[in-house]
N, C-alpha and C positions, 0 to 999 in steps of 0.2 A: 535880806537878800536869798533867790531860792533858785533852782535849777529845775527848766522843765524840758521833759525829752520829747523831741517830736520825730514821729516816725514817717514812712512815705512806703509805697511801693518800689521795690517789695521790701525793704528793709530800714534800720533805724538810722536816719545820716547825721542828725547832730544833738547836743544838748545846749540848750542856751540860758544864758544868765540872765535873771529877771528880776528888775529893781520894783518897787512898789508904784511904779506907775502904771497908769492903765492901758492893757494892751486889748486889742481884738486878733487874734491870730486865726488865720484861716490858711487850710490847704488848699492847692489848685494841682489838679490831674488832667492831661488834657492829650489825646491824640489829634496829629496834627499831619495833615496832607503835606507831600512835599512841592510847598508853595513858599519860597524866598521874602516875597512881599508880606504875606500874610504871617510868615513868622517874624518877621521884623516889629509888624504891629501888636502882636502879643507880647512881643520881649519890651517894647516901648510901656504898655500897659501894666504890665507886670512890677517893671522897675521904674516907674516916674517917681518924679519927686516927692510927691505926698502917700506913696507907698510906701514903706518900709519892707523889702525884700531879705526876709531872714538867710533865703536859700532858694538857689534855681538852679534847676538841673534839666541839661537837656540831653537826650540819649536818640540815636539813629535807630528806628526800627527795621532796617534791614530790607532788602529788596527793592529800595528805593519808593518806599511805601509811604516813609515821614518821618517824624519826630515825634518821642516821648517828652511832654517837660513836666517834672515833678517841682513843685513850688512851696514854701512857707513863707506867708505874708503879712505882717504888721497893717492893719487897717485901721487903727486907732486914729491916724491924721488925717487920712483921706476923705477930701471933699465930697466924691459924690458916692462913695459905699460902696458895700459888697453887691448889692442887687443891680448897680448901675456897670459895674465891673463886670459880672455873670452876662447881663444882656450884652454887652458889647461884643464878648468873645462870642458869644452864643451865635449872633449875628455873620461872625466872619465864615464865610463858606470853607474855608481850610480846617475848620476844628470838627473833627468826626466825633468825638468824644469828651466832654466835659463833666467833671466830679469837682465841685466847690463843697466843703464841709470844713466843721470846727475841728481840730484834731482831738479825741478824747481816749485817755490810755485805754491799750488793749487789755485781754483778760487773762494774760498768762506772764509768768515772770519771764525778763531777759537778761543773760548774763554773760560777759564774756564766754566763759565754758565753765560747766554746760550751758546749754539752754533748756529750761525746763517747762514743761506745757503739762499743766494739770497732774503735776507730780510724774511725770513721765519725761525722762531726757529724747530728745529731740535734735536731730541730726540735720547739718544741711548739706544740700548736693545739687550740682548742677545738671540743668535739665537734659543736656546731651547724655550724660550717665544715665539718666532715667531711660530715655530712648535708645539707649543701647541695650538697657536691660531688659524693656518692652520687645524690642527687635527679636532677642534671643530666645525671651518665652514664646513668643510667636513661631520661633523655628523650631522648638522642641513641640510646645505643646499643641501649636497650631494657633492663628487668629482668634477664634473662638475659646479657644483652652485658656491662652491669656488675659482675655478680654473680662474672664469669669473671674479669675484672681483680680483681677484690678478693680470690677465693680464689687466684689466681698470686702476688698480693702478700703474703699469708699465707704462702704456700707458701716463698716465698723468705726472710721473714723467720724463719720455723721451722727453714728450714737453715741460717740464718746463726747464730742463736743458740744452735743445738747446736754450731756449731763453735766459738763463743767459749767454750762450757764444756769441751768435748774439749781446747782450746788449755790451759785452766786447769788440767786434770789434770795437765799436764808438770811443772807446779809445786807441786801440793799433793798428786800421787798421786793413783791408781788410785778412781773413784767407782763405785758402782753406780747403776744408771738411776734409783733411786727417789729419789738425791741429787740428781742431773740434772733430775728435773721438781720435786725442792723448789725448785731455783735457778730453773727456771722459772717455777714460781707467785710467787716472790718478785719477779723480775724482772718478770712481770705486774703484779703489785700496784703495784711503784714506780712504774712507770711509764704509769700510769693505765689501761691495758686492761681489768682486770678481775681477778676473784678464783675461779681453778680449783681445781676439789677433784678430785685424783685417787686417792681412798680406793675409788672402785669399781672401777678399772683392774685387770684381773688380767695380770699380768705374765708370769706363764707360760702361759697359753694365747693372752697379747697381743690382748686382747678385753676389753669391758665398756664402760662409762659413766664420761664426763668432767662434771662439772657445772661451771656458770660461772655465778657471781654480779657483777652489776653490771657488765656487759660493756660496753662504748663504742659498740659498733654500734646498740645498742638503745635509749640513753637517749634520750628524749622520742620514740620512735617506733612508733608501730603500722600494721601490716601484716598483709596475708593469708597470708604466706608467712615463714618463718625468713629471718632477715637476717646473720646472722653468719657472712658469707663469708671473711671476713679470719681470724677466729679459728679455722674451721673447718682453713681451708688450712694454717694456723701448726701447730695439732698434726699435720696430715698430714706437713708439712715436716720437724717434730722428729723423729716417731716413725719416719719412713722412714728417715732417718739412723741410728737406732738397729737397725733390723730390715731392713738392705738387701736379702735374700735374699727379703724377702716385699712383696707389693703391699698396704700399709695404704690400708684406707677408712675414710670418717668421713661421718656423717651427724648431720642437726643434728636431733632428734627433737623437742625441745621449743624454744619461743623466748620470750622476753619481749615480744617484739613482738607475738606474737599473743595475749597476755592472760594468757600462764603465769607464776608467781614466780619461776622462775631459768630459764639455759638448759642446755639437755643435749644429749651428742654420744653417739650409739652407736661406738665404735670396734672393729674386726674387721679380717680378713685375708682377701682374696680366694684362694679357691682355685686351684691351676693350671687348673683346669678351666672357670672361667668366662670 
């Protein structure tokens, strides 16, 4: 008998006892519009008789936008399978965002206290406290000054995370940049930063777009300018470590604080003539 820890956005929710029987565990994360009929259809699909729902968590997104669903399912006995479930959910007009994946261990150690990441102690803090600190920094240092500090903090965080992933390669063997980006995505989800989507980032040209969903810097915030300076710095710090001979630039072109549905960053490389 063994225990498997399951993690979901933004925190660990359970540890399940697993016997020797074959299991196929997947995690489901979905953003749902406020559609009661659609929610009922999703709930039935995730809790039907041939799906073993290990956990099912429904949270209100606030501002009458809809719900957030996080679930862990054992699909070993499912007749239709994971692909059919994903196809069904994507066809529902109420589903704004859907992520289905097989949970893998995140790359840091989690204890009751303290939480340790890469040898450093990490504290958890409510986003409201972060927003308060930022507003005070903007009042004292001006919004521009506060943005520089937030950006530089993210820059150092991105560099540190890249080092952690590179150190891991010593034990696991060489990884492609896509693998490291997937580790970064999982880390940001597990630590509550948000959900990054790298599928529109072209690694061959070293440019493209990165989408960010549910970013912590925009939670409960309405501004007349983009506010995701920490996340922008994190992207620059991480990619700069990958492309050391290039000068990485990242611009936030969409921000949820401006009323957009999600945040989006344009990534590029500065030419030598600039």
